[in-house]
N, C-alpha and C positions, 0 to 999 in steps of 0.2 A: 571385387562384390559390384562395386559402380562399373566398371568398365563390362560386366557381363551385363544387366539389367541393361546398360546403353546402345550395347550391341543388339539386345533382343527386343528393344521398340522399335515397333513399325513404323513406315510412313516417311524414313528420313529424317535430316535434322530439325526441318519443323515439328512433325509428329514427337521426334525425340524429344526436344523442349518441352512442347505441353503433355507430353508423357511423364517426364518428369517434375515439372509441378504436379501433374495431378496425383502423383504417388508421392511427393514429399506432404501436402494437402489431406492426404489420406492417414498418414503417418502421425501429422499433428492431432485433427482431429480426433484419432485412436487413443494417443496417449492426453488429450484435454478431456474427452468425453469420457472415456474408460479406466486408462490404467491409475491417472493421477484420482479421480475419485476414491479409485479402489483402495491408492495407497497412502491415500491422507489420513484415516484414522491409524493407519502404525506409525503414521512419522511422530516426530515430538515437537511441530513447532507450535500449537494451539496449548501447550502445557505449562502455563505462565502461573507462577503463583509469588503473589509478591506479599511478603509477612515482614513485620518488624517487631524485635522480639524488644520488649519490655522490663523482663524480669520480674514481672507481677505472674504469681503463680495462679493468675484466675483467668489470664488470657491476654493477647495481642493488644496492643493499643490502636482503634481506631480511628483515623483522621477525621477531624472534625466532628467527636462523638461527643458533643456537649459540652464543652468549652468554650467560655467566654470569650468574644471576637477578641481581639486585640484595640487598644482604646488608639483611638484616630483612624484617618481615614487612610488605609494602604495602596490606595491610588490616586494620591494626589501625584497632580503633575508639576514638575518645574519650571514651568511655565504658561505663559498667558495664553488662554485658547481664547477668548474675544477677539483676537486682532485678526482669527480666521474666517470670521463671520462675513468680512466683508467683501461683499463681489469683484470679481478684478476688474479693473480697468479695460475701459474699451479702447484697442488701438489709435484712435482719432483725439484721445484726450491730451 
């Protein structure tokens, strides 16, 4: 098939290269703007369901749903950040 297309394109090798690029670009545009948007609702890639079974018949556990925060700051850094506030030394010092 590709050989037949190559033989049918006009204007010698430069014309065949340009024609091949135009055909490839047209196919990419057709797929990108027509085929993929049409097929997207049919594909299961966006069908994401994340649940956590709590064993409670009333429903699932909702993260952060009214529980008290843990004691202490969970974002404590194990190092001193004050030493990073000094400007860098100039090369002539």
